[in-house]
ZABANU-703025 format. One record per residue: x, y, z of N, C-alpha, C, CB in turn. Coordinates in steps of 0.05 Angstrom, whole numbers, plus 5000, padded with zeros to 4 digits. Atoms other than C-alpha are relative to their C-alpha. Glycine has a CB too. Layout:
BEGIN
XYZXYZXYZXYZ ...
This chain:
BEGIN
502149974979121573465915501149905026497549844992 498950094975123273405988498849745009499550215022 501050264991122772716017498650025027502349805002 501450034974118172506074498150225007502049975021 502149814995113573096067497349874993500450264984 502650135004106372866073498550134978498450005026 501749915021102272926010497549845000501449984972 502650155000094972736000498949994972498050135019 501450015025091072495941497449855005501849864977 502650114994083672355943499149804980498150225002 501250205018080171745914497249945011501749744999 502750074992072871525915499549724992498050194988 500750275008069870835914497850014979499149845023 501649965024065271145861497149935002501249844979 502850064998058470975888498550225014499649745015 501749804988052871445907497849865017498850184979 501850154983049270915948501649825018498049834983 498650174982050970406001501949814985498149835018 498150155016057370065974499649705005502950085006 500550294999057069325959501949865019500449874972 498150134982063269176001499450065029502850104993 500649924973059969456063499249765017497750205000 500850204980059668996124499150165024502549815006 501149834979055069336173500749895028497050034997 499450124974056568846229502950055008499549705000 497149964994064168886224500850294997501749834981 499549715004063669636207502450034982500450145027 497849985020068269556146498950064973501749745000 500749955028068169776074502750034985498350264996 497649985016073269726017500150274985500149774980 499549745014076270355986502249964979500850215019 497849965018080470515925501550255009499050034969 498549774990085870965954501350174979502149915019 498649845021089671165891500249834975502850085010 499550145026090770995818502550124988497550024981 497749895014096271125768499250224981501449784985 500849785017092371675735501550265006497050055003 498749744996095272375725498350175018500650144973 501449834982093372845780501450275003499749875028 498649744996094773605784500650045029498250234989 499149944973098773775846501650265000501749775012 498549754998102174395871502949945007498850195022 497150024995109774435868501150285004501449854976 499049734993113475015901501750124978501550005026 498149905021118575065845498750034973502449824998 501150015028114274915784497150094998500349734989 502849935001107375135804498249764998499450194976 501950225002101474685785501149804979497250104992 498950205018104074035754498349755002503049945007 501250264999101573335738501849805014499349894972 498450204985103772755782498849724995500150065030 500950285003103371995772501349845022500849894972 499050184980104071495829500249724988498250015024 499650275010107070835806499449805022502849964989 500750204980103870255842502349815005497549844991 497850184995110169845833501950105021501649974974 498249894980113770315880498650065026501250254990 501549944976108370345934500849815023497049984994 499550164977110070106004498150095022503050025009 502049934980105470076064500349815024497249994989 500050184977105069796135497549835001500250175027 502350174997099869306160497450165003500449815023 502349834998095169866178500950295004498249915024 499549714996094870626177497550135011500950134972 502449864988090271126212498050084979500950245016 502149885016083571316181499150255014497649804996 500449744987082772056195497650154989502550174997 502149825009077472596188501350234986498250095025 499049785016079673046131502950085007498250245002 497149954995087172976147500650145026501150144977 499649874974086273266217501749825017497350095013 498250174984092073006259500650135027502649964985 499649864975091273456320499249855025498650274999 501150134977087572986366499349714993497650155011 500950285004085972246375497049994993500749835025 502849995007078672456368499650024970498750235014 500249985029080172586294500449744986502150204990 499650265013081771856282497349855000502249835015 502650145004075571496254500449705002498850084974 499550295000078870806253502749954988497849854984 497450065013084270476211499549874974501749815018 500050145026085770226141501849765002501050204977 498550254998087969506138499849854973498949825022 500050165024089368996084500750164975497249874997 499249845023092769496038501249814979502050225008 499150175022094069175970499950144974498449744998 499949895027095869355899498749804981502850074991 501350175020091269075845500150154974497149935007 499649865026093569275775501150285004497450014985 499149724998094070035773498550145023499650144974 501549884978090070145837501149905027497049944998 499450074972091570155912497449985015501950215012 502550054986085969855954500649955029498649764988 499850044972084669806028497249965012501450235014 502550044985079269596077500050195024499749705009 500349814978076870136124498549875023498650264991 501350104976075269916195499350245018501949805016 500949774985071070436231499849945030497350104989 500250034971071570546306497150035009501750225014 502749984989065370496349499250285006499749835025 500649724995065971236363499650174975502250135017 500249855026065771426289497349944987502349924981 502650075010058371286282498950194979498049995022 501049815019056671926245501349964972500450285010 498650045025062071826192499249744986503050025004 500750275011060371086183497250014988500249785021 502849985010052971256175499950154973498250145021 500049855026054471766120501249834978501650265003 498950185021058571236084497949804992502649865010 502050205007053070716089497750124984499049865025 502149875014047971216065500850114973498850225016 499049915025052371396006500550304998498049944979 499449715001053572126026503050054998498950135025 497149975002061072046037501149784981501349965029 498950185020064471735977502950034994498450034974 497249945007071372035975501949945023500350294993 497950054980077671816011502650114989500349695006 497449885008084472146010502349845013500250295009 497750154990091071776017502250205006501049794979 497749844993096672126054502549844997499850115029 497650155007103571916030502450175000499649864973 497449865003110872106031501449904975501849965025 498650065024114872135967502949925007499950234979 497350094995121271725972501850034976500049715009 498349975025123671775899498150094978501549744993 501749905023120972165839501850114979498050225010 498649905023123072395770498450214986500849784981 501449795015121373025732500649974970500950285011 499850015029120072985657499150274990498349774988 500749735010120273685625498149994977502650154991 502049985022115173925575501349954973498750285000 499050065026116073665505501849774998501350244989 498250234999120173065526498649755009502550065017 501050264990118972335539502149875016499149814976 498050124983122371995596499349715006500350155026 500450284993123271275618500649965029501849814982 499850024971122171095691499649715007498050185014 500450274989122770445729501749794986497149924998 498450225011126269785716498949914973500249775019 501150095025121369635661500250214978497049935004 499549795020123070285626497450124989501749904978 502549895010115870545622500450294991497849995022 499649735011115371185581497650185009500249994969 501949804992111771815603500650264985500050045031 499749755014110572455564499850235019497950034977 500049764982112273105600498150214991502850115002 498749974974111073545634498549835021500050305009 501250164980109773065692502149915020498649754987 498350114980112772835757499149715005500050175027 500650294996113172075763501249925027501149834976 499250084974113471825834500549704999498050075023 499350285003117171165831500149845026502749974986 500050134974117571025906498550185019502849945009 501549844981112571255958498949825022497650144986 500950154976109971046027497450115010502150015022 502649934990102771056051500350075030497849784996 499949924972102071436117497350005014501250275002 502649994989094671526128497950024979499750245020 502349965018087771556096497950175014498949734990 502049824988082272066107497550014983501250295003 502549955013074972136091499950304994497549915017 500249715008073972796052497550044984502550084984 502549955014067873126022500250034970498750245011 499849945028070573295953502449864987500350304996 497950125016074672905902500450154974499449714994 499549845023077873175839500749834975502250185005 499150165023080972635794497849834988502449835007 502250155012076072345744500549705000499650094972 499450295002079671675740499849865027502749964988 499950134974080671525813499250195023502749885006 500649804980078172155849502550055017497749915017 497450024986085472235867500750245016502149954980 499049774985086472945889497750195005502350154984 502249824994081473395925500950294997499049955028 499449724997081074145922500350055030497750194988 499250044973084674175988498450165020502950055004 501449864979080874336051501850045024497549855009 498149984977086974306096502750064989500149745018 497449945012093174686074502349855012500650295003 497850144987097474336125500449724990499650005031 499950275008095773666096500649974970497549865006 499650025028096873836023502450154989497650104986 497649865010102874296018502449935017499550315000 497650084984109974116039500750215020502449954981 499249814979112574426102502550154995500349865026 497549865006119174616072500350014970502449865013 499349995029121674826004502049804993500950284993 498050205008125774335964502850125002499549914971 497249914996133174365977501450014973501549815018 498649975025137574625921502349794997501250274998 497750195001142974115939499049724993501449995027 501050265008138273515924497850044979499049845024 502149945020134673695859498649744992501250134976 501550235009129273245833501249914973497050064997 498750095024132472805779498150014976501049725003 501549995025130172865707500149724987501250214980 500150275011127872215675501549984974497249914996 498350045024131971925618498550084975500849714998 501349925024130272265552500049784979501250264988 500350215019128271845491502549954983497750054983 497750045017134871955455501949795010501550274997 498250214988138371465502498749734996500550065031 501450255006135470865466501649765006499250004971 498450234995141270415482500349945030502750044988 499850054971140370465558498649755008498950245015 501350254990139069805592498050075022502249815010 502149954980133169735638501050025028497949784999 498950004973137569625698501850235006501449755006 498249774996141870245687498750215019500850134974 501249794984140970785740499450244984501950075022 500849765014137371405716501850235006497150075006 498249784995141872005707498650235014501250104973 501049774985141072605752501450254991500249965030 498749765009142373295725500850175023498150164981 499249814980145973825763497850215005502650144992 502249814994141574345797499750224978500550145027 500249785019143274885746499049904973502850134996 500850115026141574415689497149944999501649754993 502850065000134474295711498550234987499049945028 501449795014130074675663497550085015499249914971 502449904987124775115695497749964981500450305007 502250065018118274855665498350254995498349785012 501849795007113375315631497349935012499850044970 502650054987107075355675497950164986500150075030 502149855014100875545635498750215018497949814989 501249794984097476185657497549905015499250234982 502450104987091075815673500749835024498349844981 499250154977094775335718501050175022502249804991 499149814980098175915753497750145014501950204987 502549884989091376245763498749815020498150084978 501350204983088575605791501649965026499849734985 498350044977094475525838499650235020503049974992 500449774982093676235866497350005013500550264984 502850024989086176145874499849795021498049944977 500050234981087175475908501350085026501349764988 498649924976092275765956498450205017502850124993 501649804986087776355974497649875013499150224981 502450144989081775895984500849825024498749824979 499150174978085775416028500450165025502649854992 499449834977088075986073497550095014501650244991 502549904988080876206085497949785003498950224984 501950224995077675516088497749994981499150005027 502249995019073575576024500649834975499550294991 499350165024075374985978497849994980500749735009 502250015020068374965947499950254983497449965014 500049755016069075695926502249994979500550245019 497850025020075775545892499249824978502549905014 500750195021072974945854498250144980498549765012 501849875019067475375824501550224984497650125014 498649785014072175955808501949894979501650175021 498250125020077275505773498449904976501649785013 501650115021071775165733498850224982497749835011 501249785015068675835712502050204990498050135017 497849835010075476155696499850285012500050014970 500049744987074676715747502850105005498449995028 497249904996080877165750500550045030500450274985 499149994972084877245814498850245015503050015002 501149764987082477955830497049965007500450254983 502950054995075177755823499649805022498649914974 500250204979076377155867500650125027501849764994 499449874974079477585921497550145010502350204997 502549864992073077995921497949815010498950164976 501850214990068977355928500749915028500149774980 499150104974073177135986499450215022503149955000 500749804980072377806022497050015006500950284990 502950014995064877776012499249765017498449994973 500750244985064677076039500950035029501449754988 499049964973068877266100498150185016502850125000 501849814986064277846117497349885007499650254983 502650134994058177396115500249785020498949894974 499750224980061076866161500050115028502649854994 499949934971060876866236502850085007499149765018 497349904994066677296258501449855022499950305007 498850154977067776866320501249744991497949965022 499050275008068776216281502350024980497849854988 497949985020073176466224501250285000499049934972 498849735001078077046233500650094972502550005017 499449905026079177496174501250275003497550014983 498849735000082478146155497950204991502650014982 502049795007077578726156501350275005497449965016 498949734998079379446146498450155021499950144973 501349834980077979896206501450265000500249865028 498949734999079280616221502850005012498250195016 497349974990086680766230501849764993499950035029 498350245006089180086204499049884974499949795023 500750115026089279846132500449705001501550134977 499850295002089179126108502949905004498949904974 497250074997096779106103501050005029501750184983 499249984972097779336174498849785017499150275011 501250224985092778826200501349744994497049994993 498750255007096178276161502749985014500449984969 497350014987103078466189499749945030501450274997 500450064971100278466260499249715004497850195011 500850284997096877796250502349814995497749944980 497750185006103077486218502050005022501350094974 498150004978107677726273498949865025500750305008 501250154978102877476326500049704996497150105005 500050295006102376806291502749885005499249954971 497350104995109976726295500549985030502150184987 499450004971110276906369498349795014499450285012 501850194987104376456386501149725000497350004987 498950275002108175836364502649975015500449934971 497550014985114075986410499549935029501550274998 500350064972115375816483499150245016502649905010 500849764987113776536501497550124988502250215001 502549915013107176576463498150145019498749784986 501849884981103776796527500150315000500749905028 499849715001106177506514497850124982502850094990 502149915017100777556461497449965015499949844972 502450034984094777696506497549974982499850255018 502250015018089877836450501049994971498150245004 498950025027092177566382498450174980500049714991 501249845021090778006322498249824983502150144982 501850175017084977766278501649874977497750174989 498550155021087777236231502549875009500750184978 497550114990093677046275499849695002500750125027 500350294997090976346291499949874973497449945015 500250115027089576246217502849974987498250184983 497350005012096776416198501949835016501150284998 498250144982099676006255501049744987498649935026 499150255012100075376212501850044976497749844991 498249955024104175716156502949955008499650304990 497150024997111375526149501250284994501349784982 498749745006116376106143500050044970502850015011 499949985029116975966068497250074989501049754987 502749945009109375976060499350295007498049815012 500649724992108976636098501550194982500950045029 498549845019114476926054498650024973502849904997 501450005025110676715993497450165001499349724992 502449844997104277026019500650305000498549925025 499249725000107877676032500650104972502550045018 499549935028110377685960497450024984501849794987 502549995015103477535934498550265007498249765007 501349754993100578115973501350254989499850025031 498549785012106078565946499850004970502949995009 500250025029104378355875502549914987499250274989 497550095011111078025865499849704992502350045020 500050285009112677355831500449815025502249954979 499950194978111576765878500949724991497349975013 499250275009113376165835502950014991498349904977 497350015009120175935814501849865019501150284995 498050154984126475715848500450125028502750004986 499649924973129475855916500350305003502549865011 499849714998130276595900497550135010500750114973 502549904989123076675922500450125028497949795001 499649914973125276735994501850255000501449785018 498349775002130777225975498450254991502249954980 501649775008125677665940498250095023498249924976 501849924977121177646002501550175019499049755014 498549844981126877946043500350284990502849875004 499449735010127478545997497650154989502149974978 502149875014120778685965497349965013499949914972 502650064987115378526016500150085030499249704997 500249954972113078596088501449795017497250025009 498850234986116777956107502150095020501249804980 498049924980122878296140498850145024502050184987 501349864978118278746181498649815019498150204990 501450204983114278146206502149865017498549814982 497950134985120677786226501150185021502249904982 498849814980123378406260498150045024500550274986 501949974978116978496301500149765018497150044989 499850244984117277776324502649985015499649754983 497450024987124677806339500250215022502350054980 499949794979123878456378498549915025498850274990 501650104977118478136422501549775013497249924991 498450214988122977536431502250115018501249834978 497949884983128577986457498850115026501450234984 501349894977123778346504499149785019497750184992 500850224983120977686529502449885014498649784983 497650104987127977436543501050185023502249964980 499249814979129678076582498149985024500050284989 501850024978123377996623500349745016497150034990 499750264988124777266637502549975016499849784980 497450024986131877386661499650045030502050214989 500449984971132077256736502350145013499749715011 498049834988136777816753498850165023501350184980 501049884975136178146821500850295003501049845023 498949734995139778816812497850215001502150074979 502149805001133379196796498450025026498149954977 501550004975130579006864501250195021499849725012 498749854978135679396905501750234991501749815016 498549785011139179896859498250234993501749924976 501549775009136980596841500250034970501050255014 500049955029135880876772500650294994497349934988 499449735009138481486735499850004970502850095009 500349965029137581766665502350164990497350134992 497849855013143381986621499050104973502649824996 500849885025141882456564501849934977499850305002 498050075021148182256526502149825012501250264987 497950184991154681866533502150155017501249864977 498149854984158382416571499749945029499850304994 500250044972159782396645497950195012502850045014 502149844986154082636690500549985030497149904992 499649994971153982826763497249985013501550255009 502550034985148482596810500350075029499049724998 500049924972146682746882501149785017497250075009 499150194980149882406942498450055026503150035005 501549984975147482327013500450285014500949795019 499549754988150482997033500250234979502649995017 499949805020149383396970498950275009498649914975 501249754990145283897009500050005030497150034988 499949994971145884137080497250005011501450265009 502649994987140284137131498750274998500149915030 501449745001135084687132500550175025497049964995 499649824977136185297176497350105010501850234992 502449884989131085577223499750294990500050005031 500649725009127786217197498250135021498650004971 501649864980125486687252498050194987501950165019 502049815010119787177246501550244987498150095022 498849785016121587697193502949934992499950265015 497250075006128087307183500349944970500849755016 499450055028131387177116500949714995502150194989 499150275009132586517080502950034990498249884979 497250005011139886357065500349774980502049975024 499550205020142685957007501549765013501750114978 498750244990144585237023502549944984498149775000 497650085013151384957007499749734986502450005020 500250255015151684416953502749884999499050054971 497450145000157183906961500949944972499749735016 498850075027161883786903500749704999502450174995 499450294999162183036921497849854986500349915029 502150145015156882846870500949744988498950184979 499450265013156382146842500350044970497749795007 499449985029159482126772499249754986502950084995 500850245015156381656722499950064970497249895010 500349995029156081516647499049744991502750074987 501050255011153280996601501749924976497050034991 498650115023156280556547498249814986502649865008 501750185016153380116492501249725000499850114971 499350295000153479356496498149864980499949885029 501750135020150978926439501349784984499050204981 499150215018151478356390498149984976500249735015 501650055024148878146322499049724998501750074975 500950275008144677566299498650044973498149875021 501149995027141777406231497949794996502149974979 501950205009135877056200500649954970497050105004 499150065027138376716137497849894983502349805001 501850125019134876496075499749705005500950054971 500150294994136675786093498249945024502849895005 501750054976133275856161497050014993500650215022 502749985009126876076127499149754984499650254983 500750245017127075506076499849765018502149964979 500150234981128475016133497950025022502849965012 502049954979122875316175501249985028497649804997 498550004974127875416232499050235017503150024995 501149794982123775796283502050095021497549905014 498049944980129675776331501750244992501949765005 498349785009133476276288498950285008500349994971 501149744995128676846301498350025026498550104977 501549994974125476656368501949945023497749804999 498350084977130176286415502650165001500549705000 497549855000136576636393499650285009501350004972 500449734990133877346402498950005029498150164982 501050014972130377126466502449975019498149755003 497650034983137076896495501750255000501749764991 498549765001140177546472498750215018500250114971 501349824980134877926512500849935028497049984997 499050094974136877506572502950105005499849695003 497249924998144177666557500250305006501549944975 500049714995142578416557499650065030497950154983 500549974971139778366628502449915016497449855008 497750124986145677936649502350194998500749724988 497849815003150478456622499850235020500050124972 500449784981147479016665500549895028497250124997 499550114974147478556725502949965006498649735003 497150024996154878416714501350265007501249884975 498949744994156279156715499650075029498750214982 500649934972152779246781501749845020497049955006 498650174981155878646816503150024996499149724997 497249945003162578816786500950225018500750074971 499349794981162479456826499949905029498050244997 500450104973159979096888502349845010497449835002 497950194992165578586889502850114993499649734988 497449905009171179026860501750095024499650234980 498149904980177379176901501750234989501949775009 498549785012179779726855499550265016499250044970 500249744986180980416885498250194985502750125004 501749795011175980966874501850264997497550065018 498549765005178081686859501550115025498250224989 498749914975179881806933502349815008498050025022 497850174995184981246929499449765018502250155013 500850224983180980736970497849844985499050115027 502150165013176580156948497350075011500649705004 502749954992169080166956499649945029498049854983 500250084972169379797022502850025013498749705003 497449954988174980027068499450075030501650234986 500349944972175980087143499750305005502449905016 500249714996176880837136497250104994502050154983 502749925007169880877107498049905020499249904971 501750114980167180487166497849834988498850215018 502050185013163480017119501149724995499050134974 498850275003168079407122500349885028502750014985 500050124974167078947181501949765002497249925008 498350244995170978377212498449754990500749975030 501350235013169577727175498649835021502149834986 501650174982164077317207497649884985499050165024 502450125012158376857189497550165008499749705008 502549864993151277117189498949895026497949974977 501250074975148477127259498650255010502149895021 501349774989144277577302502050215009498249925024 498049814990150577887331501450144977502049855018 498549885022154377997266498250184983501449784982 501949845015148178257232499550265015497349854997 500349764985147178747289502350194998499649935029 497649835004154279007282499950154972502649845002 500249885027153079127207497950225000499449794979 502149794998146579507222501050245015497549885014 498949784985150179927273502050164984501349905026 498049875016155880087226498750194980501849804986 501349825020151080357173498550225014498249834982 501749804987146580717222501650235012498449865021 498349794987152381117253501750154980501749875021 498549855020155181377187499350305002499549904971 500449714998156182147186500950124974501650115024 499249855023156882657132502650155005497850204990 497549864997162883117121500050205022500750134975 500249804979160283607172499649875027497650184995 500350144975159783067225497249945009501350155021 502850054993152183007223499249724991498250214987 500950275005148882327226498249994975498549885024 501550045025146082077159497449845004501749874979 502450154993140881637193499349794979497550195004 500450215020141781057145498949755013502649944985 501150264990137880407154500149814977497150045011 499850205022139179777113497249914992501649775009 502550115011133479567067500349734988499050204980 499550255014136778977034502449855011500450054970 497750184993141278387054500749844976499249815024 499050145024145378136995501649765008501650194981 498750254991147477417004500549824976498349865021 499650215020150476856963497949785004502949885001 501950214998146176246949500549825024500049834974 499250194978150075837001499050115027503049965000 500849894974147676307057497050065002501650255005 502949925000140276357040498649885023498749914974 501450124977138075867094500650165026500949705004 499349854976141876247149498650284999503050035002 501249745002139176907122497049995006500650124973 502950024996131976687120499349935029498849804982 500550074972132476377189500350265017502049785010 499549764984135277037217497750204997502750134992 501949795005130077477184497149915004500350114971 502850104997123977027194499449895028499549794980 500550124974125076717263498950215020502649885011 501149814980121177037320501649995026497149925006 498350024976125876797374502849904992498849825022 497250085005133476707376501249905026501750234987 499250084974133876397444502249795001497749915015 498050214994139375967473498949825022502750135008 500950174978138975427525499650165025502049775005 500349834976139975957577497650194998502650175004 502249825005134876427546498349894976500950294995 501350135022130175997505497950174985498749765010 502149845012124876527490500950284994497550005017 499049735006129277117472498950094973503150005000 501149905025125677537419502250064979498250255005 498149945022129077627351499550294991499649804976 500449725007129978377339500250044970502150175013 499649965028131478257265497949884982502749894992 502250125016124977927244498950204980497749905019 501049835022122878227176501450275000497050035003 498749744998128078767187500750114972502649985016 499349915027130178797113499349774981502950084997 500650195021129278427047502549854991498750144976 497750155010133977857030500149984970500049715012 499650025029136777856959502149784995500950284987 498150225006140077206935501350054974498549735000 498549945024145577326885502149784995501450275001 498050215006149376726854502850104995499149844977 497349905007155177176833501750035025499750274986 498449984976157277216906501049735010498350125022 499050264992158476466910502649944985497949774993 497750105015164776096889502550165003499349984972 497649834996169876596916501649915025499350305001 498750084975172276186975498350075024502850125002 501749904978169376597032497350084988501450255013 502849945009161976757030499350285011498049795010 500549744990161277517035497050075000501550214983 502749905000154777867052500050305005498349855021 500049715001152678587046497350105010500550114971 502449854995147579087072499950244982499950095030 500349775018144879617025497650175010499649914971 502249824992140680227041497850004980501150285004 502249995018134280407007500950064971497850205009 499249975028134380426931500850284994497749914982 499149745009138280996901502050135019497850184997 498049894981142881096962502849874997499049975028 497550145000148280576950501049974971499749725012 499350035028148880336877497650054982501249714995 502249945019144880546816500849924972499350305001 499650055028144180396743499050234984498649734991 500849775017143980946691499349884972502350214997 500950095026140180856626500050244981497149885002 500049795020140881256562497150074993501649924975 502749915006134581666554497949875017499449954972 501950144983131381256610498949744988497750185005 500950255013130480666563501349755013500650004970 498950234986131380026604499749744985498749975027 500350255016129779526549502050004977497049984989 498150035023134479256495498850124974500749714996 500849905027134179596427500549784979501550264993 499750195022133279176364500050164974497849785000 499849865026135579466297500549794978502250215001 499950195023135179126229501150134975497249904995 499249925026138479176162500149764981502850145001 499850225019138578766098502849885001499450114972 497450144998143978236102501850054976499549715003 498049975021150378356062501949775000501550275004 498250234999155077826087498449735001501850025025 501750255000149177326092497650054983499249925029 502549995015143077176050497750015020499749774979 502149974981137577446094499950285012500349795023 500149754987136877996144501649995027497150105005 498450004976141378206203498750175021502950104993 501149854977139278456272502350065019497849845014 498149924979143178836324498450045026501550264992 501249974974141178766397502050155018499349735013 498149834983144179306443498550125023501450224982 501149864977143079646508502050215009499349805023 498349784991145880306534499650045030499350274985 500249994970147280276609502750045013498749745011 497649974984152280406663499349985030501450264994 500450024971152980246738501850195014500549705010 498349814985155580736789499350005029499750294989 500350004970156380856864498850265008502849965014 501249764989151681346896501650105024497049955008 498549934976155081346964500949755013498350185019 499150244987159580816995498949965028503050015002 501050034972156680967064497349875002499950285013 502650135000149980677044500249704996498250124978 499650295003153079987038502049905021501049934972 498250124980156479527089500749724991498750005029 499250275009160578907074501249855024502150024978 498750184982162278317117501349794982498149875021 498750195018167577887081499149715003503050015005 500950284996164477257111502249805005498449924977 498150224995167776597124499649784980499849895029 500250235019169175997080498149795011502749884994 501850214990163875447084501649775013498249904977 498750224986165574877131500349764982498449935025 
């Protein structure tokens, strides 16, 4: 059994009237928190089993919180504290001190309505005794007949008032009303199996000898009776839908699981739909589809990008408290597959249930969220093109078509000449793999399928941005034997810092560009691309209303709001601080997308090299130059 997972067991002080230990002035009352009686508990590997808490191994602080039904979400859920914890014989006792704000709960105790208390504890050491065997536990060598788990060391964490108790001897375990407080958050680790208590054949063992621990493969899988398995499934279903009282009656009356499911559905339909979400069949969506939607939403809601779920699917909030292992188990149960046993349960969930689809949906949304969050600027100033395949394509340039000719009365239209200087572009695939392993599910590692794919979505956007700015800053020659920015193209200026004068020269250089026939292209810059280090100078230039000097203090600024500044960190750190002007979108640089799809693709397959499932995140894109004349570069100067 995993250590330090909170477990609860309910006890009652056994009175149906005002308890004798009640002190109305001090607002205190004594409780029996636990006894050494056998109590049925749920174990992920063995199903429903009996458990014994040894008082000799109990440890506790000076006081622990007194909660309302194990609710630990808010300080308002704390009713007071348990103090004076002590072991008397085979019982653990404590004095409950009620807060002045817990008047309603204290009144129900004084009137005899509330009689049950639940102890929350962590198991520090335990031993499993298989069925048909007798084991010896503790320094005194006490014997216990299996099947039973004997907890030899445990620590009290909290106590809670609860409405229903279950153990006849000490009211030790309730029919759980809070799944988070009664089931472990993670599955037991295979590398630290629960030790098996010493069998009776070792009669010569001394009391001080350490108890032997069997290897994981040697631990015998216990035989869980059918009735116990039925009770466990009923209890799990009832906990999920907040109906512990319904489970108690069904277990007592030996109702089968299918009949109990029908009872649960009837109960859900009769409840207020606003207070308790449920899965209801509607036109166009069956129960399985609604469950998958709710489960995927529940995973996304618990992430840092949960805001993307605008309207959670019905049941999403209910499933939000499930660990990954619990969700995998629920998927198997819905698929009619075995849910009990060893760690292979998670492996079965990856292959025979909706679990992989749920993870894939959440991972896909994580990738898209990451892509949306990426603070890349290329999409603000570049154009877009669509590639039907991976072959080279030709797009239009600024002079792809000549001007229109005048058509006189009764005149004929003539065919225009199409330039062969089209922009050539193609796309390529960029991607990486990530996986969600069986170990990540068992460890409830949400980072594996949320933060990792989210960062891969950001990486996809960063990859496309690198393609664009790689072209912008490249000095490689184009097909005509000259780089993108060259004096012959009249788009490379003399190095200068940003100023009204240097900016004016760049605007003039772009505005006077001509086509091959010598006609003016009438280009006007729409964007100023600058490194981070020049953002102050750029904003001052484009926002100031005057640029006067001492000689001309009120000289108007002709460049106020002339174009949009784009801050790009990739332009920093190269010594000099270059800055660029770019024409309107689609005239200078563009990005091509395969099929027009601008979002990363997520594909999934069953893991082969790992135990789990593998995902591939990829994007098909390419950057290209529409026309060098729609861009102007000033190499800039090094910072002072």
